[in-house]
C-alpha positions as protocol buffer text, in pm:
chain_id: "A"
residue {
  index: 1
  type: MET
  ca { x: 582 y: 7641 z: 1855 }
}
residue {
  index: 2
  type: VAL
  ca { x: 522 y: 7947 z: 1637 }
}
residue {
  index: 3
  type: THR
  ca { x: 871 y: 7915 z: 1492 }
}
residue {
  index: 4
  type: ALA
  ca { x: 805 y: 7552 z: 1403 }
}
residue {
  index: 5
  type: LEU
  ca { x: 477 y: 7641 z: 1233 }
}
residue {
  index: 6
  type: ILE
  ca { x: 639 y: 7916 z: 1027 }
}
residue {
  index: 7
  type: ALA
  ca { x: 935 y: 7697 z: 928 }
}
residue {
  index: 8
  type: PHE
  ca { x: 706 y: 7413 z: 823 }
}
residue {
  index: 9
  type: SER
  ca { x: 476 y: 7648 z: 631 }
}
residue {
  index: 10
  type: VAL
  ca { x: 767 y: 7780 z: 427 }
}
residue {
  index: 11
  type: ALA
  ca { x: 907 y: 7432 z: 360 }
}
residue {
  index: 12
  type: ALA
  ca { x: 563 y: 7294 z: 267 }
}
residue {
  index: 13
  type: LEU
  ca { x: 494 y: 7590 z: 37 }
}
residue {
  index: 14
  type: VAL
  ca { x: 817 y: 7530 z: -155 }
}
residue {
  index: 15
  type: LEU
  ca { x: 726 y: 7163 z: -194 }
}
residue {
  index: 16
  type: THR
  ca { x: 371 y: 7252 z: -299 }
}
residue {
  index: 17
  type: LEU
  ca { x: 485 y: 7490 z: -572 }
}
residue {
  index: 18
  type: THR
  ca { x: 734 y: 7239 z: -713 }
}
residue {
  index: 19
  type: PRO
  ca { x: 577 y: 7092 z: -1031 }
}
residue {
  index: 20
  type: GLY
  ca { x: 490 y: 6725 z: -998 }
}
residue {
  index: 21
  type: LEU
  ca { x: 234 y: 6455 z: -1058 }
}
residue {
  index: 22
  type: ASP
  ca { x: -45 y: 6621 z: -856 }
}
residue {
  index: 23
  type: THR
  ca { x: -8 y: 6955 z: -1033 }
}
residue {
  index: 24
  type: MET
  ca { x: -14 y: 6785 z: -1373 }
}
residue {
  index: 25
  type: PHE
  ca { x: -319 y: 6582 z: -1274 }
}
residue {
  index: 26
  type: VAL
  ca { x: -519 y: 6888 z: -1161 }
}
residue {
  index: 27
  type: ALA
  ca { x: -416 y: 7087 z: -1468 }
}
residue {
  index: 28
  type: ARG
  ca { x: -516 y: 6809 z: -1706 }
}
residue {
  index: 29
  type: THR
  ca { x: -845 y: 6743 z: -1526 }
}
residue {
  index: 30
  type: THR
  ca { x: -933 y: 7112 z: -1536 }
}
residue {
  index: 31
  type: MET
  ca { x: -863 y: 7124 z: -1908 }
}
residue {
  index: 32
  type: ALA
  ca { x: -1063 y: 6811 z: -1987 }
}
residue {
  index: 33
  type: SER
  ca { x: -1352 y: 6841 z: -1743 }
}
residue {
  index: 34
  type: GLY
  ca { x: -1374 y: 7200 z: -1624 }
}
residue {
  index: 35
  type: PRO
  ca { x: -1263 y: 7405 z: -1321 }
}
residue {
  index: 36
  type: ARG
  ca { x: -1505 y: 7251 z: -1070 }
}
residue {
  index: 37
  type: VAL
  ca { x: -1398 y: 6894 z: -1144 }
}
residue {
  index: 38
  type: GLY
  ca { x: -1033 y: 6999 z: -1139 }
}
residue {
  index: 39
  type: LEU
  ca { x: -1071 y: 7142 z: -789 }
}
residue {
  index: 40
  type: ILE
  ca { x: -1254 y: 6831 z: -673 }
}
residue {
  index: 41
  type: GLY
  ca { x: -958 y: 6625 z: -794 }
}
residue {
  index: 42
  type: GLY
  ca { x: -734 y: 6857 z: -592 }
}
residue {
  index: 43
  type: LEU
  ca { x: -945 y: 6791 z: -283 }
}
residue {
  index: 44
  type: GLY
  ca { x: -888 y: 6419 z: -335 }
}
residue {
  index: 45
  type: VAL
  ca { x: -513 y: 6481 z: -349 }
}
residue {
  index: 46
  type: CYS
  ca { x: -527 y: 6677 z: -23 }
}
residue {
  index: 47
  type: LEU
  ca { x: -736 y: 6413 z: 153 }
}
residue {
  index: 48
  type: GLY
  ca { x: -484 y: 6148 z: 51 }
}
residue {
  index: 49
  type: GLY
  ca { x: -207 y: 6357 z: 202 }
}
residue {
  index: 50
  type: LEU
  ca { x: -403 y: 6407 z: 525 }
}
residue {
  index: 51
  type: ALA
  ca { x: -463 y: 6033 z: 548 }
}
residue {
  index: 52
  type: TRP
  ca { x: -89 y: 5965 z: 520 }
}
residue {
  index: 53
  type: ALA
  ca { x: -16 y: 6234 z: 778 }
}
residue {
  index: 54
  type: ALA
  ca { x: -264 y: 6076 z: 1020 }
}
residue {
  index: 55
  type: ALA
  ca { x: -107 y: 5735 z: 961 }
}
residue {
  index: 56
  type: SER
  ca { x: 236 y: 5885 z: 1020 }
}
residue {
  index: 57
  type: ALA
  ca { x: 130 y: 6052 z: 1343 }
}
residue {
  index: 58
  type: ALA
  ca { x: -29 y: 5726 z: 1460 }
}
residue {
  index: 59
  type: GLY
  ca { x: 290 y: 5536 z: 1385 }
}
residue {
  index: 60
  type: VAL
  ca { x: 139 y: 5325 z: 1107 }
}
residue {
  index: 61
  type: THR
  ca { x: 382 y: 5446 z: 840 }
}
residue {
  index: 62
  type: THR
  ca { x: 672 y: 5337 z: 1059 }
}
residue {
  index: 63
  type: LEU
  ca { x: 595 y: 4994 z: 914 }
}
residue {
  index: 64
  type: LEU
  ca { x: 685 y: 5124 z: 568 }
}
residue {
  index: 65
  type: ALA
  ca { x: 1017 y: 5255 z: 697 }
}
residue {
  index: 66
  type: ALA
  ca { x: 1095 y: 4927 z: 872 }
}
residue {
  index: 67
  type: SER
  ca { x: 955 y: 4659 z: 642 }
}
residue {
  index: 68
  type: ARG
  ca { x: 1076 y: 4599 z: 288 }
}
residue {
  index: 69
  type: LEU
  ca { x: 780 y: 4368 z: 221 }
}
residue {
  index: 70
  type: ALA
  ca { x: 517 y: 4624 z: 328 }
}
residue {
  index: 71
  type: TYR
  ca { x: 687 y: 4895 z: 126 }
}
residue {
  index: 72
  type: ASP
  ca { x: 723 y: 4676 z: -183 }
}
residue {
  index: 73
  type: VAL
  ca { x: 361 y: 4557 z: -178 }
}
residue {
  index: 74
  type: LEU
  ca { x: 228 y: 4912 z: -167 }
}
residue {
  index: 75
  type: ARG
  ca { x: 491 y: 5025 z: -417 }
}
residue {
  index: 76
  type: ILE
  ca { x: 388 y: 4767 z: -678 }
}
residue {
  index: 77
  type: VAL
  ca { x: 17 y: 4837 z: -632 }
}
residue {
  index: 78
  type: GLY
  ca { x: 79 y: 5210 z: -660 }
}
residue {
  index: 79
  type: ALA
  ca { x: 295 y: 5169 z: -971 }
}
residue {
  index: 80
  type: ALA
  ca { x: 27 y: 4953 z: -1135 }
}
residue {
  index: 81
  type: TYR
  ca { x: -238 y: 5215 z: -1058 }
}
residue {
  index: 82
  type: LEU
  ca { x: -30 y: 5498 z: -1204 }
}
residue {
  index: 83
  type: ALA
  ca { x: 39 y: 5289 z: -1514 }
}
residue {
  index: 84
  type: PHE
  ca { x: -334 y: 5216 z: -1549 }
}
residue {
  index: 85
  type: ILE
  ca { x: -416 y: 5588 z: -1536 }
}
residue {
  index: 86
  type: GLY
  ca { x: -143 y: 5668 z: -1787 }
}
residue {
  index: 87
  type: ILE
  ca { x: -252 y: 5402 z: -2034 }
}
residue {
  index: 88
  type: ARG
  ca { x: -615 y: 5507 z: -2000 }
}
residue {
  index: 89
  type: LEU
  ca { x: -519 y: 5868 z: -2079 }
}
residue {
  index: 90
  type: LEU
  ca { x: -319 y: 5763 z: -2385 }
}
residue {
  index: 91
  type: TRP
  ca { x: -604 y: 5547 z: -2512 }
}
residue {
  index: 92
  type: GLY
  ca { x: -853 y: 5826 z: -2442 }
}
residue {
  index: 93
  type: ALA
  ca { x: -642 y: 6077 z: -2634 }
}
residue {
  index: 94
  type: HIS
  ca { x: -628 y: 5836 z: -2928 }
}
residue {
  index: 95
  type: ARG
  ca { x: -1005 y: 5786 z: -2927 }
}
residue {
  index: 96
  type: ASP
  ca { x: -1056 y: 6160 z: -2891 }
}
residue {
  index: 97
  type: SER
  ca { x: -841 y: 6222 z: -3197 }
}
residue {
  index: 98
  type: GLN
  ca { x: -1029 y: 5966 z: -3405 }
}
residue {
  index: 99
  type: ARG
  ca { x: -1375 y: 6087 z: -3307 }
}
residue {
  index: 100
  type: ARG
  ca { x: -1293 y: 6453 z: -3360 }
}
residue {
  index: 101
  type: ILE
  ca { x: -1160 y: 6378 z: -3707 }
}
residue {
  index: 102
  type: ALA
  ca { x: -1485 y: 6196 z: -3786 }
}
residue {
  index: 103
  type: ALA
  ca { x: -1704 y: 6475 z: -3648 }
}
residue {
  index: 104
  type: ARG
  ca { x: -1485 y: 6781 z: -3712 }
}
residue {
  index: 105
  type: ASN
  ca { x: -1770 y: 7002 z: -3824 }
}
residue {
  index: 106
  type: ALA
  ca { x: -2031 y: 6873 z: -3580 }
}
residue {
  index: 107
  type: ALA
  ca { x: -2160 y: 7102 z: -3308 }
}
residue {
  index: 108
  type: VAL
  ca { x: -2083 y: 7015 z: -2946 }
}
residue {
  index: 109
  type: PRO
  ca { x: -2401 y: 6893 z: -2775 }
}
residue {
  index: 110
  type: LYS
  ca { x: -2540 y: 7147 z: -2532 }
}
residue {
  index: 111
  type: LYS
  ca { x: -2567 y: 6882 z: -2260 }
}
residue {
  index: 112
  type: MET
  ca { x: -2189 y: 6836 z: -2256 }
}
residue {
  index: 113
  type: THR
  ca { x: -2129 y: 7204 z: -2181 }
}
residue {
  index: 114
  type: ASP
  ca { x: -2405 y: 7208 z: -1922 }
}
residue {
  index: 115
  type: ASP
  ca { x: -2244 y: 6918 z: -1738 }
}
residue {
  index: 116
  type: VAL
  ca { x: -1920 y: 7096 z: -1658 }
}
residue {
  index: 117
  type: GLY
  ca { x: -2005 y: 7462 z: -1652 }
}
residue {
  index: 118
  type: ARG
  ca { x: -2112 y: 7735 z: -1887 }
}
residue {
  index: 119
  type: GLY
  ca { x: -1887 y: 7772 z: -2187 }
}
residue {
  index: 120
  type: TRP
  ca { x: -1641 y: 7496 z: -2096 }
}
residue {
  index: 121
  type: ARG
  ca { x: -1615 y: 7241 z: -2376 }
}
residue {
  index: 122
  type: PRO
  ca { x: -1491 y: 6910 z: -2233 }
}
residue {
  index: 123
  type: SER
  ca { x: -1279 y: 6656 z: -2413 }
}
residue {
  index: 124
  type: ILE
  ca { x: -1391 y: 6301 z: -2465 }
}
residue {
  index: 125
  type: THR
  ca { x: -1135 y: 6195 z: -2203 }
}
residue {
  index: 126
  type: ARG
  ca { x: -1308 y: 6394 z: -1930 }
}
residue {
  index: 127
  type: LEU
  ca { x: -1353 y: 6268 z: -1575 }
}
residue {
  index: 128
  type: SER
  ca { x: -1667 y: 6299 z: -1370 }
}
residue {
  index: 129
  type: ALA
  ca { x: -1641 y: 6469 z: -1030 }
}
residue {
  index: 130
  type: PRO
  ca { x: -1636 y: 6136 z: -838 }
}
residue {
  index: 131
  type: GLN
  ca { x: -1378 y: 5990 z: -1078 }
}
residue {
  index: 132
  type: SER
  ca { x: -1159 y: 6298 z: -1038 }
}
residue {
  index: 133
  type: PHE
  ca { x: -1181 y: 6281 z: -660 }
}
residue {
  index: 134
  type: ARG
  ca { x: -1100 y: 5909 z: -652 }
}
residue {
  index: 135
  type: THR
  ca { x: -806 y: 5947 z: -887 }
}
residue {
  index: 136
  type: GLY
  ca { x: -653 y: 6227 z: -681 }
}
residue {
  index: 137
  type: LEU
  ca { x: -712 y: 6034 z: -360 }
}
residue {
  index: 138
  type: PHE
  ca { x: -575 y: 5699 z: -469 }
}
residue {
  index: 139
  type: THR
  ca { x: -280 y: 5851 z: -655 }
}
residue {
  index: 140
  type: ASN
  ca { x: -160 y: 5961 z: -311 }
}
residue {
  index: 141
  type: LEU
  ca { x: -285 y: 5672 z: -97 }
}
residue {
  index: 142
  type: LEU
  ca { x: -115 y: 5411 z: -316 }
}
residue {
  index: 143
  type: ASN
  ca { x: 218 y: 5592 z: -324 }
}
residue {
  index: 144
  type: PRO
  ca { x: 435 y: 5476 z: -31 }
}
residue {
  index: 145
  type: LYS
  ca { x: 678 y: 5760 z: -98 }
}
residue {
  index: 146
  type: VAL
  ca { x: 411 y: 6001 z: 30 }
}
residue {
  index: 147
  type: GLY
  ca { x: 393 y: 5803 z: 354 }
}
residue {
  index: 148
  type: VAL
  ca { x: 771 y: 5793 z: 391 }
}
residue {
  index: 149
  type: PHE
  ca { x: 780 y: 6166 z: 313 }
}
residue {
  index: 150
  type: TYR
  ca { x: 545 y: 6244 z: 601 }
}
residue {
  index: 151
  type: VAL
  ca { x: 707 y: 6007 z: 847 }
}
residue {
  index: 152
  type: THR
  ca { x: 1047 y: 6169 z: 783 }
}
residue {
  index: 153
  type: LEU
  ca { x: 940 y: 6533 z: 744 }
}
residue {
  index: 154
  type: LEU
  ca { x: 682 y: 6594 z: 1016 }
}
residue {
  index: 155
  type: PRO
  ca { x: 895 y: 6490 z: 1317 }
}
residue {
  index: 156
  type: GLN
  ca { x: 1152 y: 6756 z: 1225 }
}
residue {
  index: 157
  type: PHE
  ca { x: 898 y: 7030 z: 1297 }
}
residue {
  index: 158
  type: ILE
  ca { x: 732 y: 6893 z: 1610 }
}
residue {
  index: 159
  type: PRO
  ca { x: 852 y: 7074 z: 1925 }
}
residue {
  index: 160
  type: ALA
  ca { x: 904 y: 6890 z: 2250 }
}
residue {
  index: 161
  type: HIS
  ca { x: 618 y: 6868 z: 2499 }
}
residue {
  index: 162
  type: VAL
  ca { x: 334 y: 6904 z: 2248 }
}
residue {
  index: 163
  type: PRO
  ca { x: 69 y: 6642 z: 2161 }
}
residue {
  index: 164
  type: VAL
  ca { x: 235 y: 6465 z: 1869 }
}
residue {
  index: 165
  type: PHE
  ca { x: -79 y: 6351 z: 1687 }
}
residue {
  index: 166
  type: ALA
  ca { x: -262 y: 6683 z: 1718 }
}
residue {
  index: 167
  type: PHE
  ca { x: 41 y: 6888 z: 1615 }
}
residue {
  index: 168
  type: SER
  ca { x: 117 y: 6655 z: 1324 }
}
residue {
  index: 169
  type: MET
  ca { x: -237 y: 6696 z: 1195 }
}
residue {
  index: 170
  type: LEU
  ca { x: -206 y: 7073 z: 1235 }
}
residue {
  index: 171
  type: LEU
  ca { x: 107 y: 7068 z: 1017 }
}
residue {
  index: 172
  type: ALA
  ca { x: -63 y: 6842 z: 763 }
}
residue {
  index: 173
  type: SER
  ca { x: -364 y: 7075 z: 756 }
}
residue {
  index: 174
  type: ILE
  ca { x: -135 y: 7368 z: 679 }
}
residue {
  index: 175
  type: HIS
  ca { x: 17 y: 7169 z: 394 }
}
residue {
  index: 176
  type: ALA
  ca { x: -330 y: 7075 z: 265 }
}
residue {
  index: 177
  type: ALA
  ca { x: -448 y: 7438 z: 283 }
}
residue {
  index: 178
  type: GLU
  ca { x: -144 y: 7554 z: 87 }
}
residue {
  index: 179
  type: THR
  ca { x: -195 y: 7278 z: -166 }
}
residue {
  index: 180
  type: ILE
  ca { x: -562 y: 7351 z: -230 }
}
residue {
  index: 181
  type: GLY
  ca { x: -479 y: 7722 z: -247 }
}
residue {
  index: 182
  type: TRP
  ca { x: -220 y: 7650 z: -515 }
}
residue {
  index: 183
  type: PHE
  ca { x: -466 y: 7432 z: -702 }
}
residue {
  index: 184
  type: GLY
  ca { x: -719 y: 7716 z: -688 }
}
residue {
  index: 185
  type: VAL
  ca { x: -467 y: 7954 z: -846 }
}
residue {
  index: 186
  type: LEU
  ca { x: -380 y: 7693 z: -1109 }
}
residue {
  index: 187
  type: VAL
  ca { x: -742 y: 7623 z: -1198 }
}
residue {
  index: 188
  type: SER
  ca { x: -823 y: 7996 z: -1214 }
}
residue {
  index: 189
  type: ALA
  ca { x: -527 y: 8059 z: -1444 }
}
residue {
  index: 190
  type: MET
  ca { x: -630 y: 7776 z: -1675 }
}
residue {
  index: 191
  type: ALA
  ca { x: -986 y: 7904 z: -1685 }
}
residue {
  index: 192
  type: ARG
  ca { x: -854 y: 8237 z: -1813 }
}
residue {
  index: 193
  type: VAL
  ca { x: -686 y: 8070 z: -2109 }
}
residue {
  index: 194
  type: ARG
  ca { x: -957 y: 7814 z: -2170 }
}
residue {
  index: 195
  type: ARG
  ca { x: -1013 y: 7917 z: -2533 }
}
residue {
  index: 196
  type: TRP
  ca { x: -656 y: 7824 z: -2611 }
}
residue {
  index: 197
  type: LEU
  ca { x: -691 y: 7504 z: -2410 }
}
residue {
  index: 198
  type: GLU
  ca { x: -1003 y: 7407 z: -2604 }
}
residue {
  index: 199
  type: ARG
  ca { x: -800 y: 7361 z: -2920 }
}
residue {
  index: 200
  type: ASP
  ca { x: -806 y: 6994 z: -3008 }
}
residue {
  index: 201
  type: ARG
  ca { x: -431 y: 6971 z: -3058 }
}
residue {
  index: 202
  type: VAL
  ca { x: -362 y: 7134 z: -2720 }
}
residue {
  index: 203
  type: ARG
  ca { x: -605 y: 6901 z: -2545 }
}
residue {
  index: 204
  type: ARG
  ca { x: -457 y: 6588 z: -2694 }
}
residue {
  index: 205
  type: SER
  ca { x: -102 y: 6706 z: -2630 }
}
residue {
  index: 206
  type: LEU
  ca { x: -173 y: 6771 z: -2263 }
}
residue {
  index: 207
  type: ASP
  ca { x: -349 y: 6435 z: -2231 }
}
residue {
  index: 208
  type: ARG
  ca { x: -46 y: 6259 z: -2377 }
}
residue {
  index: 209
  type: LEU
  ca { x: 198 y: 6460 z: -2165 }
}
residue {
  index: 210
  type: THR
  ca { x: 0 y: 6381 z: -1850 }
}
residue {
  index: 211
  type: ALA
  ca { x: -10 y: 6013 z: -1947 }
}
residue {
  index: 212
  type: LEU
  ca { x: 367 y: 6009 z: -1988 }
}
residue {
  index: 213
  type: VAL
  ca { x: 409 y: 6176 z: -1649 }
}
residue {
  index: 214
  type: PHE
  ca { x: 190 y: 5912 z: -1484 }
}
residue {
  index: 215
  type: LEU
  ca { x: 372 y: 5632 z: -1664 }
}
residue {
  index: 216
  type: GLY
  ca { x: 709 y: 5784 z: -1572 }
}
residue {
  index: 217
  type: PHE
  ca { x: 620 y: 5811 z: -1205 }
}
residue {
  index: 218
  type: GLY
  ca { x: 478 y: 5460 z: -1215 }
}
residue {
  index: 219
  type: ALA
  ca { x: 797 y: 5321 z: -1367 }
}
residue {
  index: 220
  type: ARG
  ca { x: 1009 y: 5508 z: -1117 }
}
residue {
  index: 221
  type: LEU
  ca { x: 801 y: 5368 z: -833 }
}
residue {
  index: 222
  type: ALA
  ca { x: 806 y: 5014 z: -976 }
}
residue {
  index: 223
  type: PHE
  ca { x: 1184 y: 5006 z: -1012 }
}
residue {
  index: 224
  type: ASP
  ca { x: 1261 y: 5195 z: -694 }
}
residue {
  index: 225
  type: ALA
  ca { x: 1569 y: 5042 z: -534 }
}
residue {
  index: 226
  type: ARG
  ca { x: 1528 y: 5226 z: -206 }
}
residue {
  index: 227
  type: SER
  ca { x: 1722 y: 5075 z: 81 }
}
residue {
  index: 228
  type: LEU
  ca { x: 1525 y: 5045 z: 400 }
}
């Protein structure tokens, strides 16, 4: 059992540190809305992963591996959601650019800095804490590839003669702990360079890059030709 836990921890850590949609989302949210909101978005990501792990352990995600219709329905919904987030970010970056040009010399209202933490100047495309949490959560819940990932990965690390559901959730909890730990490091690092991140050009560039990542993942999901 210990060997299985160690092997899974190493494999999950490698996957966690691999740059992807979740890392980009947390980084962008931290830049736009502050460290606290960025971490809350990361918690939403982790909860989405735990939900898929529970579904996998309960056998629910077996439906995704067996049914093309079930997989396709969730795939299209997930792709539409990712596209919606991407388009919203692009539009927000455009509005941000226009408003900052119009008010280039205006002072930032004190209330805006108070909302997200002392000294952190948010962009106009910021997310509130609930919005950040929901986005992180649904980005994972509406991605069937996350479900298929868990239903194929977890069984490889479950020893014989152990309670499958309990051990699966233990593995998923390890993955979630590693993920939130990585997000904590990421948010802390971004907080240290926040003055550079507060530059308007940097903010808009990261917004646009994040939007393209969301749109790219959405397109990949929409046109996925996976054989079941």
